[in-house]
C-alpha positions as semicolon CSV with decimal commas, in nm:
position;residue;x (nm);y (nm);z (nm)
1;M;0,000;0,000;0,000
2;G;0,131;0,347;-0,091
3;H;0,176;0,654;0,118
4;P;-0,160;0,804;0,231
5;D;-0,077;1,130;0,056
6;D;-0,065;0,942;-0,274
7;Q;-0,427;0,825;-0,260
8;S;-0,614;0,874;-0,582
9;P;-0,916;1,106;-0,605
10;S;-1,147;0,806;-0,595
11;D;-0,993;0,716;-0,257
12;S;-0,998;1,057;-0,096
13;G;-1,174;1,314;-0,312
14;L;-0,996;1,605;-0,473
15;R;-0,774;1,764;-0,213
16;G;-0,538;2,055;-0,205
17;N;-0,163;2,032;-0,195
18;D;0,033;2,059;0,129
19;R;0,063;2,434;0,137
20;D;-0,154;2,616;0,386
21;P;-0,365;2,879;0,210
22;G;-0,428;3,200;0,396
23;S;-0,771;3,302;0,520
24;E;-0,813;3,552;0,235
25;E;-0,749;3,282;-0,025
26;L;-0,988;3,045;0,152
27;S;-1,254;3,315;0,159
28;M;-1,210;3,379;-0,214
29;R;-1,235;3,006;-0,289
30;R;-1,551;2,980;-0,077
31;N;-1,708;3,275;-0,260
32;D;-1,620;3,118;-0,597
33;D;-1,767;2,785;-0,486
34;L;-2,088;2,950;-0,370
35;A;-2,121;3,152;-0,692
36;H;-2,067;2,837;-0,898
37;R;-2,326;2,644;-0,698
38;R;-2,568;2,935;-0,727
39;L;-2,525;2,933;-1,106
40;I;-2,609;2,563;-1,119
41;R;-2,903;2,596;-0,881
42;D;-3,040;2,907;-1,052
43;A;-3,022;2,747;-1,397
44;W;-3,216;2,448;-1,266
45;H;-3,478;2,668;-1,097
46;K;-3,521;2,881;-1,411
47;S;-3,575;2,569;-1,620
48;Q;-3,829;2,433;-1,372
49;G;-4,015;2,764;-1,390
50;G;-4,018;2,762;-1,771
51;K;-3,805;3,076;-1,792
52;P;-3,572;3,140;-2,086
53;L;-3,218;3,011;-2,040
54;T;-2,885;3,135;-2,165
55;A;-2,676;2,891;-2,369
56;L;-2,466;2,809;-2,061
57;E;-2,774;2,760;-1,843
58;A;-2,926;2,530;-2,107
59;Q;-2,608;2,322;-2,107
60;I;-2,610;2,306;-1,725
61;V;-2,975;2,198;-1,724
62;A;-2,910;1,929;-1,987
63;V;-2,640;1,781;-1,763
64;I;-2,863;1,803;-1,455
65;R;-3,144;1,623;-1,639
66;Q;-2,908;1,329;-1,692
67;H;-2,868;1,309;-1,312
68;P;-3,208;1,264;-1,146
69;E;-3,025;1,184;-0,822
70;C;-2,929;1,553;-0,806
71;H;-3,279;1,694;-0,858
72;A;-3,400;1,672;-0,498
73;L;-3,071;1,810;-0,370
74;L;-3,101;2,111;-0,600
75;E;-3,455;2,168;-0,477
76;S;-3,368;2,149;-0,107
77;P;-3,295;2,464;0,096
78;G;-2,972;2,315;0,235
79;M;-2,837;2,232;-0,110
80;D;-2,515;2,423;-0,055
81;L;-2,367;2,114;0,108
82;A;-2,054;2,003;-0,073
83;V;-2,145;1,635;-0,044
84;D;-2,480;1,464;-0,076
85;P;-2,516;1,280;0,256
86;S;-2,709;0,993;0,098
87;S;-2,453;0,909;-0,171
88;G;-2,126;1,066;-0,056
89;M;-2,103;1,235;-0,398
90;N;-2,025;1,603;-0,447
91;P;-2,296;1,682;-0,705
92;F;-2,151;2,022;-0,790
93;L;-1,810;1,875;-0,866
94;H;-1,968;1,594;-1,065
95;L;-2,185;1,827;-1,275
96;S;-1,891;2,065;-1,321
97;L;-1,669;1,788;-1,453
98;H;-1,938;1,701;-1,707
99;L;-1,949;2,065;-1,814
100;A;-1,569;2,082;-1,838
101;I;-1,562;1,775;-2,064
102;L;-1,837;1,916;-2,285
103;E;-1,638;2,238;-2,321
104;Q;-1,321;2,042;-2,406
105;L;-1,511;1,849;-2,671
106;S;-1,664;2,163;-2,821
107;I;-1,320;2,318;-2,882
108;D;-1,121;1,994;-2,917
109;Q;-0,890;2,095;-2,635
110;P;-0,662;1,925;-2,565
111;P;-0,625;1,850;-2,935
112;G;-0,746;1,499;-3,011
113;I;-0,996;1,464;-2,726
114;R;-1,292;1,491;-2,963
115;A;-1,163;1,203;-3,180
116;L;-1,099;0,989;-2,870
117;Y;-1,449;1,067;-2,745
118;Q;-1,596;0,959;-3,081
119;E;-1,400;0,633;-3,068
120;L;-1,524;0,560;-2,717
121;L;-1,877;0,650;-2,820
122;G;-1,851;0,395;-3,101
123;H;-1,755;0,129;-2,845
124;L;-1,995;0,223;-2,565
125;G;-2,282;0,380;-2,757
126;D;-2,388;0,605;-2,467
127;P;-2,256;0,964;-2,455
128;H;-2,324;0,993;-2,083
129;Q;-2,123;0,680;-2,004
130;V;-1,838;0,804;-2,223
131;E;-1,836;1,132;-2,029
132;H;-1,823;0,937;-1,702
133;R;-1,526;0,734;-1,822
134;I;-1,341;1,048;-1,935
135;M;-1,439;1,212;-1,607
136;D;-1,235;0,955;-1,416
137;C;-0,929;1,057;-1,619
138;L;-1,000;1,427;-1,570
139;A;-1,051;1,391;-1,194
140;E;-0,725;1,197;-1,165
141;L;-0,542;1,460;-1,370
142;L;-0,678;1,746;-1,161
143;W;-0,606;1,567;-0,835
144;R;-0,245;1,491;-0,930
145;A;-0,180;1,845;-1,054
146;Q;-0,330;1,995;-0,740
147;R;-0,157;1,749;-0,509
148;H;0,186;1,805;-0,660
149;G;0,145;2,174;-0,749
150;A;0,213;2,091;-1,113
151;P;0,048;2,204;-1,436
152;L;-0,207;1,983;-1,608
153;D;-0,040;1,730;-1,835
154;N;-0,247;1,686;-2,150
155;V;-0,032;1,395;-2,269
156;V;-0,110;1,201;-1,950
157;Y;-0,478;1,296;-1,978
158;L;-0,512;1,181;-2,339
159;D;-0,315;0,861;-2,265
160;C;-0,559;0,785;-1,984
161;I;-0,851;0,833;-2,224
162;R;-0,680;0,612;-2,487
163;R;-0,650;0,334;-2,228
164;L;-1,029;0,344;-2,184
165;R;-1,068;0,191;-2,530
166;K;-0,912;-0,135;-2,415
């Protein structure tokens, strides 16, 4: 068994690196997190009320609709919790990773991700399942970069996605 600090994101969740951020930085992160969650929640509420959505809100709502397990949480007054107590999942992180992958696919960044996605789609047949597979690679990439204070490595990311074909 490896060192506890080398646990993967599936073992421990995305965590920060060893440096101790100051209270100002933590406050800024918290405000960003709350604004992001508010965007997700507000898009969902607008869609439920039949109000017009921006392109981004429509994309958010499309992802939320694929996750009925998130609907009740988004409707609840205490929905600002980072983790759904019933599943242990962070729905905001999960939905955000979907959105990040959709953005990567729309601009083919890193170059080649769109072709790899299409190959996986040919094998699996379900776009949502393909996104979930790629999400594992993205979460691992983000966790390692954050843990080691290193930049994102697109070569490692694309190699991880290539291995999903096997």
